[in-house]
DSSP file (Angstrom, degrees, kcal/mol; ACC not computed):
  #  RESIDUE AA STRUCTURE BP1 BP2  ACC     N-H-->O    O-->H-N    N-H-->O    O-->H-N    TCO  KAPPA ALPHA  PHI   PSI    X-CA   Y-CA   Z-CA
    1    1 A M     >        0   0    0      0, 0.0     4,-2.8     0, 0.0     5,-0.2   0.000 360.0 360.0 360.0 -40.7   10.1   -7.5   12.8
    2    2 A R  H  >  +     0   0    0      1,-0.2     4,-2.8     2,-0.2     5,-0.2   0.892 360.0  53.0 -62.3 -38.3    7.5  -10.0   11.8
    3    3 A A  H  > S+     0   0    0      2,-0.2     4,-2.2     1,-0.2    -1,-0.2   0.908 111.0  47.2 -62.7 -40.7    4.8   -7.9   13.5
    4    4 A V  H  > S+     0   0    0      2,-0.2     4,-2.8     1,-0.2    -2,-0.2   0.929 112.7  48.8 -64.7 -45.3    5.9   -4.8   11.6
    5    5 A F  H  X S+     0   0    0     -4,-2.8     4,-2.4     2,-0.2    -2,-0.2   0.892 110.6  51.3 -63.1 -39.6    6.0   -6.8    8.3
    6    6 A E  H  X S+     0   0    0     -4,-2.8     4,-2.3    -5,-0.2    -1,-0.2   0.935 111.9  46.8 -61.0 -46.3    2.5   -8.1    9.0
    7    7 A Y  H  X S+     0   0    0     -4,-2.2     4,-2.0     1,-0.2    -2,-0.2   0.920 112.8  48.8 -62.9 -45.2    1.2   -4.6    9.7
    8    8 A Q  H  X S+     0   0    0     -4,-2.8     4,-2.5     1,-0.2    -1,-0.2   0.894 110.1  52.6 -61.4 -40.1    2.9   -3.2    6.6
    9    9 A T  H  X S+     0   0    0     -4,-2.4     4,-2.6     1,-0.2    -1,-0.2   0.909 107.2  51.0 -64.3 -42.7    1.4   -6.1    4.5
   10   10 A E  H  X S+     0   0    0     -4,-2.3     4,-2.0     2,-0.2    -1,-0.2   0.896 110.6  49.5 -62.5 -39.5   -2.1   -5.4    5.7
   11   11 A I  H  X S+     0   0    0     -4,-2.0     4,-2.6     2,-0.2    -2,-0.2   0.930 110.5  50.5 -63.2 -45.4   -1.7   -1.7    4.8
   12   12 A V  H  X S+     0   0    0     -4,-2.5     4,-2.8     1,-0.2    -2,-0.2   0.922 109.6  50.5 -58.8 -45.1   -0.4   -2.7    1.4
   13   13 A L  H  X S+     0   0    0     -4,-2.6     4,-1.9     1,-0.2    -1,-0.2   0.890 110.9  48.6 -63.7 -39.0   -3.4   -5.0    0.8
   14   14 A K  H  X S+     0   0    0     -4,-2.0     4,-2.0     2,-0.2    -1,-0.2   0.913 112.6  48.7 -64.8 -42.8   -5.9   -2.3    1.8
   15   15 A N  H  X S+     0   0    0     -4,-2.6     4,-2.5     2,-0.2    -2,-0.2   0.907 109.1  52.5 -64.1 -41.8   -4.1    0.2   -0.5
   16   16 A L  H  X S+     0   0    0     -4,-2.8     4,-2.7     1,-0.2    -1,-0.2   0.899 107.8  51.9 -61.5 -40.0   -4.2   -2.3   -3.4
   17   17 A E  H  X S+     0   0    0     -4,-1.9     4,-2.4     2,-0.2    -1,-0.2   0.902 109.5  49.7 -62.9 -40.5   -7.9   -2.8   -2.9
   18   18 A M  H  X S+     0   0    0     -4,-2.0     4,-2.2     2,-0.2    -2,-0.2   0.904 110.8  49.8 -64.5 -40.6   -8.4    1.0   -3.1
   19   19 A Y  H  X>S+     0   0    0     -4,-2.5     4,-3.0     2,-0.2     5,-0.7   0.941 110.8  50.2 -60.7 -46.4   -6.3    1.2   -6.3
   20   20 A R  H  X5S+     0   0    0     -4,-2.7     4,-1.7     1,-0.2    -2,-0.2   0.911 112.7  45.9 -59.4 -44.3   -8.4   -1.7   -7.8
   21   21 A Q  H  <5S+     0   0    0     -4,-2.4    -1,-0.2     1,-0.2    -2,-0.2   0.873 116.9  45.5 -66.7 -36.4  -11.7    0.1   -6.9
   22   22 A A  H  <5S+     0   0    0     -4,-2.2    -2,-0.2    -5,-0.2    -1,-0.2   0.895 135.7   4.7 -76.0 -41.4  -10.4    3.4   -8.2
   23   23 A V  H ><5S-     0   0    0     -4,-3.0     3,-2.1    -5,-0.2    -3,-0.2   0.507  78.5-171.6-128.1  -7.7   -8.9    2.4  -11.5
   24   24 A G  G ><<S-     0   0    0     -4,-1.7     3,-1.0    -5,-0.7    -1,-0.2  -0.201  73.4  -4.3  54.4-129.2   -9.5   -1.3  -12.1
   25   25 A D  G 3  S+     0   0    0      1,-0.2    -1,-0.3    44,-0.1    -5,-0.1   0.271 105.9  96.4 -86.2  12.9   -7.6   -2.7  -15.0
   26   26 A R  G <  S+     0   0    0     -3,-2.1     2,-0.5    -6,-0.1    -1,-0.2   0.703  72.3  80.6 -71.4 -17.0   -6.2    0.6  -16.1
   27   27 A I    <   +     0   0    0     -3,-1.0    43,-0.2     1,-0.2     3,-0.1  -0.782  54.9 171.9 -84.0 129.7   -3.1   -0.5  -14.1
   28   28 A Q        +     0   0    0     -2,-0.5    44,-2.6     1,-0.4     2,-0.4   0.771  68.7  16.9-103.4 -40.5   -1.1   -2.9  -16.2
   29   29 A V  E     -a   72   0A   0     42,-0.2     2,-0.4     2,-0.0    -1,-0.4  -0.998  66.2-161.0-136.0 136.6    2.0   -3.3  -14.0
   30   30 A I  E     -a   73   0A   0     42,-2.6    44,-2.1    -2,-0.4     2,-0.6  -0.977  16.5-135.3-123.9 132.4    2.4   -2.4  -10.3
   31   31 A W  E     +a   74   0A   0     -2,-0.4    44,-0.2    42,-0.2     3,-0.1  -0.736  24.4 177.9 -85.0 119.1    5.7   -1.9   -8.6
   32   32 A L  E     +     0   0A   0     42,-2.5     2,-0.3    -2,-0.6    43,-0.2   0.579  58.5  28.4-103.1 -12.0    5.6   -3.7   -5.3
   33   33 A S  E     -a   75   0A   0     41,-0.7    43,-1.7     1,-0.1    -1,-0.2  -0.940  35.4-179.1-156.3 130.3    9.0   -3.2   -3.7
   34   34 A G        +     0   0    0     -2,-0.3     2,-0.3    41,-0.1    -1,-0.1   0.344  58.4 116.2 -99.6   2.4   11.7   -0.6   -3.9
   35   35 A T        -     0   0    0     42,-0.1     2,-0.6     2,-0.0    41,-0.1  -0.535  56.3-149.2 -75.0 134.3   13.8   -2.7   -1.5
   36   36 A D        -     0   0    0     -2,-0.3    41,-0.1     1,-0.1    -2,-0.1  -0.921  14.6-176.1-106.5 124.0   17.1   -4.0   -3.0
   37   37 A F        +     0   0    0     -2,-0.6     7,-2.4    39,-0.2     8,-0.5   0.305  62.7  57.9-102.0   8.3   18.3   -7.3   -1.6
   38   38 A G  B     -B   43   0B   0      5,-0.3     5,-0.3     6,-0.1    40,-0.2  -0.976  62.5-144.8-138.7 152.8   21.5   -7.5   -3.5
   39   39 A T        -     0   0    0      3,-3.5    41,-2.7    -2,-0.3     5,-0.1  -0.363  50.0 -89.3 -93.7-175.2   24.7   -5.6   -4.0
   40   40 A Q  S    S+     0   0    0     39,-0.3     3,-0.1     1,-0.2    39,-0.0   0.670 125.6  23.3 -72.3 -14.3   26.5   -5.5   -7.4
   41   41 A C  S    S+     0   0    0      1,-0.2     2,-0.3    39,-0.1    -1,-0.2   0.403 127.2   9.4-131.0   2.4   28.5   -8.6   -6.5
   42   42 A S  S    S-     0   0    0     -3,-0.1    -3,-3.5    38,-0.1    38,-0.7  -0.984  77.0 -83.0-167.2 170.8   26.5  -10.5   -3.8
   43   43 A L  B     -B   38   0B   0     -2,-0.3    -5,-0.3    -5,-0.3     3,-0.1  -0.519  30.1-134.3 -79.8 157.3   23.3  -10.9   -1.8
   44   44 A M  S    S+     0   0    0     -7,-2.4     2,-0.3    -2,-0.2    -6,-0.1   0.662  89.7   7.2 -87.1 -17.7   22.8   -8.7    1.3
   45   45 A Q  S    S-     0   0    0     -8,-0.5    -1,-0.1     0, 0.0    -2,-0.0  -0.934  98.3 -75.5-150.0 171.1   21.7  -11.7    3.3
   46   46 A S     >  -     0   0    0     -2,-0.3     4,-2.2     1,-0.1     5,-0.2  -0.257  38.6-115.6 -69.8 159.3   21.5  -15.4    2.7
   47   47 A K  H  > S+     0   0    0      1,-0.2     4,-2.8     2,-0.2     5,-0.2   0.864 117.6  56.7 -59.4 -36.9   18.8  -16.9    0.5
   48   48 A E  H  > S+     0   0    0      2,-0.2     4,-2.2     1,-0.2    -1,-0.2   0.890 105.8  49.0 -64.8 -40.5   17.5  -18.7    3.6
   49   49 A V  H  >>S+     0   0    0      2,-0.2     4,-2.7     1,-0.2     5,-0.7   0.929 112.8  48.2 -65.7 -44.1   17.0  -15.4    5.5
   50   50 A F  I  X>S+     0   0    0     -4,-2.2     5,-2.8     1,-0.2     4,-1.5   0.956 114.7  44.8 -59.3 -49.7   15.2  -13.9    2.5
   51   51 A E  I  <5S+     0   0    0     -4,-2.8    -1,-0.2     1,-0.2    -2,-0.2   0.830 120.2  40.4 -66.9 -32.1   12.9  -16.9    2.1
   52   52 A G  I  <5S+     0   0    0     -4,-2.2    -1,-0.2    -5,-0.2    -2,-0.2   0.803 128.8  24.4 -85.9 -30.5   12.2  -17.1    5.8
   53   53 A L  I  <5S+     0   0    0     -4,-2.7     4,-0.2    -5,-0.2    -3,-0.2   0.846 132.5  20.1-105.4 -43.8   11.8  -13.5    6.6
   54   54 A Y  I >X<S+     0   0    0     -4,-1.5     4,-1.7    -5,-0.7     3,-1.1   0.869 107.7  67.3 -98.7 -43.3   10.8  -11.4    3.6
   55   55 A K  H 3><S+     0   0    0     -5,-2.8     4,-3.2     1,-0.3     5,-0.3   0.830  91.8  61.1 -56.5 -40.5    9.4  -13.8    1.0
   56   56 A P  H 3> S+     0   0    0      0, 0.0     4,-1.7     0, 0.0    -1,-0.3   0.871 108.9  44.2 -56.6 -35.0    6.1  -14.7    2.9
   57   57 A Y  H <> S+     0   0    0     -3,-1.1     4,-1.9    -4,-0.2    -2,-0.2   0.897 114.4  47.5 -77.2 -41.6    5.0  -11.1    2.8
   58   58 A Y  H  X S+     0   0    0     -4,-1.7     4,-2.9     1,-0.2     5,-0.2   0.902 112.0  52.3 -62.7 -39.9    5.9  -10.5   -0.8
   59   59 A Q  H  X S+     0   0    0     -4,-3.2     4,-2.9    -5,-0.2    -2,-0.2   0.901 107.0  51.8 -63.3 -41.5    4.2  -13.7   -1.7
   60   60 A K  H  X S+     0   0    0     -4,-1.7     4,-1.9    -5,-0.3    -1,-0.2   0.919 114.4  42.6 -62.2 -44.2    1.0  -12.7    0.1
   61   61 A V  H  X S+     0   0    0     -4,-1.9     4,-2.3     2,-0.2    -2,-0.2   0.935 115.3  49.1 -67.7 -47.0    0.9   -9.3   -1.7
   62   62 A N  H  X S+     0   0    0     -4,-2.9     4,-2.2     1,-0.2    -2,-0.2   0.910 110.7  51.0 -59.6 -43.9    1.8  -10.9   -5.1
   63   63 A D  H  X S+     0   0    0     -4,-2.9     4,-2.2    -5,-0.2    -1,-0.2   0.904 108.3  52.3 -61.2 -41.7   -0.9  -13.6   -4.6
   64   64 A W  H  X S+     0   0    0     -4,-1.9     4,-1.9    -5,-0.2     5,-0.2   0.940 109.0  49.9 -60.2 -46.6   -3.5  -10.9   -3.9
   65   65 A V  H  X S+     0   0    0     -4,-2.3     4,-1.7     1,-0.2     6,-0.3   0.933 114.9  42.9 -57.7 -47.7   -2.6   -9.0   -7.0
   66   66 A H  H  < S+     0   0    0     -4,-2.2    -1,-0.2     1,-0.2    -2,-0.2   0.763 116.1  47.9 -74.9 -24.6   -2.9  -12.1   -9.2
   67   67 A Q  H  < S+     0   0    0     -4,-2.2    -1,-0.2    -5,-0.2    -2,-0.2   0.738 123.8  30.5 -83.4 -23.3   -6.0  -13.4   -7.6
   68   68 A N  H  < S+     0   0    0     -4,-1.9     2,-0.3    -5,-0.2    -2,-0.2   0.501 121.3  26.4-116.7  -6.6   -7.9  -10.1   -7.7
   69   69 A T     <  -     0   0    0     -4,-1.7   -44,-0.1    -5,-0.2   -49,-0.0  -0.872  65.6-121.4-145.4 175.9   -6.6   -8.3  -10.8
   70   70 A S  S    S+     0   0    0     -2,-0.3    -4,-0.1   -43,-0.2    -5,-0.1   0.268  71.7 126.3-101.5   8.0   -5.1   -8.7  -14.2
   71   71 A W        -     0   0    0     -6,-0.3     2,-0.3     1,-0.1   -42,-0.2  -0.220  56.1-133.9 -66.1 153.8   -2.1   -6.6  -13.2
   72   72 A K  E     -a   29   0A   0    -44,-2.6   -42,-2.6    -6,-0.0     2,-0.3  -0.757  21.5-130.5 -98.2 154.6    1.5   -7.8  -13.5
   73   73 A T  E     -a   30   0A   0     -2,-0.3     2,-0.4   -44,-0.2   -42,-0.2  -0.837  15.7-161.9-111.0 149.5    3.9   -7.3  -10.6
   74   74 A F  E     -a   31   0A   0    -44,-2.1   -42,-2.5    -2,-0.3   -41,-0.7  -0.996   2.6-168.6-131.8 130.0    7.3   -5.7  -10.7
   75   75 A Y  E     -a   33   0A   0     -2,-0.4     2,-0.3   -44,-0.2   -41,-0.1  -0.982  19.0-135.0-119.0 128.5   10.0   -6.1   -8.1
   76   76 A H        +     0   0    0    -43,-1.7   -39,-0.2    -2,-0.5     2,-0.2  -0.610  36.6 150.0 -81.2 137.0   13.1   -3.9   -8.2
   77   77 A C        +     0   0    0     -2,-0.3   -41,-0.1   -41,-0.1   -38,-0.1  -0.634  14.4 172.8-164.1 108.2   16.6   -5.4   -7.6
   78   78 A C        +     0   0    0    -40,-0.2     2,-0.1    -2,-0.2   -42,-0.1   0.358  62.8  80.2 -97.7   6.7   19.6   -3.9   -9.3
   79   79 A G  S    S-     0   0    0      1,-0.2   -39,-0.3   -41,-0.1   -40,-0.1  -0.136  95.9 -50.3 -97.9-163.6   22.0   -6.2   -7.4
   80   80 A A              0   0    0    -41,-2.7    -1,-0.2   -38,-0.7   -39,-0.1  -0.364 360.0 360.0 -69.5 146.4   23.1   -9.8   -7.7
   81   81 A P              0   0    0      0, 0.0    -1,-0.1     0, 0.0   -38,-0.1   0.478 360.0 360.0 -72.9 360.0   20.4  -12.5   -8.2
């Protein structure tokens, strides 16, 4: 799974660079994830699994956005915090 996540992250970073080159600061907010990690009453996995498996990749993408653009980031989650 980590190899897949690494590959997906590299693709995302390349795409973000293309967006930046194409439109620059005309983007104000960028949606980085449609994945939902919660149900209406609970998490879908433990906080430890999220932080160990998913968060490093989200962090890498989020860091790139904030280091290279003025964009804000948006993460979807309609479930429990």
